[in-house]
C-alpha positions in Angstrom: -3.7 2.8 19.6 -7.7 2.2 20.9 -9.3 -0.3 18.8 -13.4 0.8 19.3 -14.9 -3.5 19.0 -18.9 -1.5 18.4 -17.6 0.5 15.6 -15.6 -2.1 13.0 -18.1 -5.2 14.2 -20.6 -2.0 12.2 -18.6 -2.0 9.6 -18.2 -4.8 9.2 -21.9 -6.2 9.4 -22.4 -3.3 7.3 -20.4 -5.7 4.7 -21.7 -8.6 5.2 -25.4 -7.9 4.5 -24.6 -6.1 1.4 -22.1 -8.7 0.5 -23.2 -12.1 1.7 -19.2 -13.0 3.5 -21.1 -14.9 6.0 -20.2 -17.9 3.9 -18.3 -16.1 1.6 -14.4 -16.3 1.0 -12.7 -12.9 2.2 -9.4 -11.3 0.7 -8.2 -8.3 2.8 -5.6 -6.8 0.5 -3.0 -4.7 2.0 -4.0 -6.6 5.4 -1.3 -4.6 8.2 -1.4 -7.1 11.1 -3.8 -8.2 10.3 -6.8 -7.3 12.5 -9.3 -6.8 10.5 -9.0 -9.6 8.9 -9.3 -11.5 12.2 -11.8 -9.6 13.7 -14.1 -10.5 10.1 -13.3 -14.3 11.8 -14.3 -13.9 14.5 -17.9 -12.9 13.1 -18.7 -14.3 10.3 -16.6 -14.8 7.5 -15.9 -17.8 5.5 -13.0 -17.8 5.2 -9.7 -14.7 5.0 -6.9 -14.3 2.9 -5.3 -11.6 5.0 -2.0 -9.9 1.8 0.8 -7.4 2.3 3.6 -6.7 1.2 5.3 -5.8 4.7 7.3 -8.6 5.4 7.2 -8.0 9.0 3.6 -6.8 9.7 3.0 -10.1 7.2 5.2 -11.8 10.3 3.6 -9.8 13.0 0.3 -11.2 11.3 1.4 -15.0 10.8 2.6 -14.4 15.0 -0.9 -13.2 16.1 -2.0 -16.1 14.3 -0.3 -18.6 16.3 -1.5 -17.2 19.4 -4.8 -17.4 18.1 -5.0 -21.0 17.3 -8.0 -22.0 19.4 -10.6 -19.5 18.2 -9.7 -18.7 14.9 -9.3 -21.2 12.3 -9.4 -20.5 8.7 -7.1 -17.1 8.1 -4.1 -17.5 6.5 -1.8 -13.6 5.9 0.0 -14.4 3.0 3.0 -12.2 1.4 2.7 -10.1 -1.6 2.0 -7.7 -4.5 -1.5 -6.6 -5.0 -0.5 -5.7 -8.1 0.3 -9.9 -8.7 -1.7 -12.2 -6.9 -0.9 -15.1 -6.7 -3.9 -16.4 -6.8 -6.3 -18.2 -9.0 -8.8 -16.9 -11.1 -12.6 -16.1 -8.9 -11.1 -17.2 -6.3 -13.3 -14.1 -3.5 -16.2 -13.3 -3.4 -15.1 -10.0 -0.8 -12.7 -8.0 -1.8 -11.8 -5.4 0.5 -9.1 -2.5 0.5 -9.0 -0.7 3.5 -6.7 2.7 3.2 -4.3 0.8 1.1 -4.9 2.2 -3.1 -3.3 5.7 -2.0 0.3 3.6 -0.7 0.4 1.2 -3.0 2.8 1.1 -5.6 0.9 0.5 -9.2 -2.8 1.2 -8.3 -4.3 0.5 -11.9 -2.5 -2.9 -12.2 -4.4 -3.7 -8.3 -7.8 -2.9 -9.4 -7.3 -5.4 -12.9 -5.7 -7.8 -10.5 -8.4 -7.8 -8.1 -11.0 -8.1 -10.6 -9.6 -11.7 -12.0 -9.4 -13.1 -8.5 -12.9 -11.8 -7.8 -15.7 -14.4 -8.6 -18.5 -13.9 -11.0 -21.1 -11.9 -8.1 -18.4 -10.1 -5.9 -17.6 -7.4 -4.1 -15.0 -5.4 -4.4 -14.6 -2.4 -1.4 -13.3 0.5 -0.7 -12.5 2.5 1.6 -9.9 5.5 1.1 -9.0 8.7 3.2 -7.1 10.3 0.8 -9.6 11.9 -1.1 -8.3 14.5 -3.9 -11.2 16.7 -2.8 -10.8 17.3 0.5 -8.8 20.1 0.9 -7.8 19.9 4.0 -6.3 16.7 4.0 -4.4 18.0 0.5 -2.9 20.9 2.8 -1.9 17.7 5.3 -0.3 15.9 2.6 1.4 18.3 0.8 2.9 19.0 4.3 3.3 15.0 5.3 4.9 14.9 1.2 8.3 16.9 1.8 8.2 16.2 5.7 9.0 12.0 4.0 11.3 14.1 1.4 13.6 15.7 4.0 12.2 14.8 7.4 12.1 15.2 10.4 10.3 12.0 10.5 8.1 11.6 13.4 7.0 8.3 15.1 3.9 8.8 16.0 3.0 8.0 12.7 0.9 5.5 11.1 2.9 4.1 8.1 6.5 5.6 11.0 8.0 1.3 10.5 8.1 2.2 6.6 9.1 5.2 6.4 12.4 5.3 9.0 14.5 7.7 7.5 13.9 10.7 5.0 13.7 9.7 1.7 17.2 11.8 0.8 19.0 9.8 3.1 17.9 7.2 2.0 18.3 7.6 -1.5 22.1 9.2 -0.4 22.4 6.0 1.4 21.6 3.9 -1.7 24.1 6.1 -4.0 27.3 5.6 -1.7 27.0 2.3 -1.8 26.1 1.8 -5.1 29.0 4.2 -6.2 31.9 4.1 -3.6 34.3 6.7 -4.6 31.3 9.6 -5.9 32.2 13.2 -3.6 29.3 13.5 -0.9 28.6 16.8 -2.3 27.8 14.7 -5.9 26.2 12.0 -3.8 24.1 14.6 -1.9 22.8 16.9 -5.7 21.8 13.7 -7.3 20.3 11.7 -4.7 18.1 14.9 -4.4 17.8 15.1 -8.6 16.8 11.4 -8.3 13.8 12.1 -6.4 10.6 10.1 -7.4 12.4 7.1 -8.5 12.6 3.8 -6.8 15.5 0.3 -7.1 17.1 0.6 -10.5 15.2 3.7 -11.8 18.1 5.8 -9.2 21.2 3.3 -10.4 20.1 4.1 -14.0 19.5 8.1 -14.0 22.7 8.8 -12.0 24.8 6.0 -14.5 23.2 8.5 -17.4 24.2 11.0 -15.9 27.2 10.5 -15.0 28.0 9.7 -18.3 25.8 12.6 -20.8 25.5 15.5 -17.5 22.1 14.9 -18.2 18.8 12.8 -16.2 16.5 11.9 -19.5 14.0 10.9 -16.4 12.2 12.8 -14.5 8.9 11.0 -12.0 5.6 13.0 -11.7 5.3 12.1 -8.8 8.7 13.4 -6.5 7.4 11.5 -3.0 8.1 7.3 -3.5 9.6 4.8 -0.6 12.7 5.1 -3.1 13.0 1.3 -1.3 9.4 -0.1 -2.2 8.1 2.5 -5.1 4.8 2.9 -2.1 3.4 6.1 -1.9 3.6 7.6 1.9 0.5 8.7 0.9 -1.9 9.4 -2.9 -4.5 11.1 -3.7 -7.0 9.8 -5.1 -9.7 11.2 -7.1 -12.9 9.9 -6.3 -14.3 11.0 -10.0 -11.2 9.4 -11.7 -11.4 7.1 -9.7 -14.6 5.6 -10.5 -13.9 6.0 -14.2 -11.5 3.4 -13.4 -12.9 0.9 -11.9 -16.4 1.1 -14.7 -12.9 0.2 -17.7 -11.4 -3.2 -16.0 -15.0 -3.9 -15.5 -16.7 -2.8 -12.1 -20.2 -1.5 -11.9 -19.4 0.6 -8.8 
């Protein structure tokens, strides 16, 4: 992977210019391996926290910081869910969400939390390529969704470490482990019927089917991660997103 530091510097310079983040505290939500959080601090930010729900990425971010201890100060990795943040009210001058809101399992809850942790007059900056108005992108997403469900999984995908197996296979494994005497054919059938469910939702639906021969709960979105509940790629309608931000109290 190549990183254009000049392009990043220009983009982050723009962030600093309009948010005055040079002396402020910045929260990078869905920071991944922490590269953007580290560069933010190297460029100018007063203090940076990078938060992500992925344990593997959090651990790598922590390791990177240990290597850069002499060069990077006041950068902290935090493992946590953006919809239930443990930061106190009005903690940050700037919150960044770079290509993350279309993946979280609770976008509305995450936005409410951002509003809570921002200081009065703070800035929430969002960048996300999963725009529902972009026709070519929409076609690519639907192809991606189908492959996420049924495979094959491409190791070159950006989120390949989060999606190691097709979701139907993950649900088969979960159901087989929870219901060890269930027939293979029934496991296969129920793994398809529970598409879009995650965690205990899957087991509750299987229990209901065993007792009543039906499932009353059918998720609207069939392509959620069966373990984490995250969206591999959800679509964001810009107009609806703008309205949602306004209802949460933001000036957009």
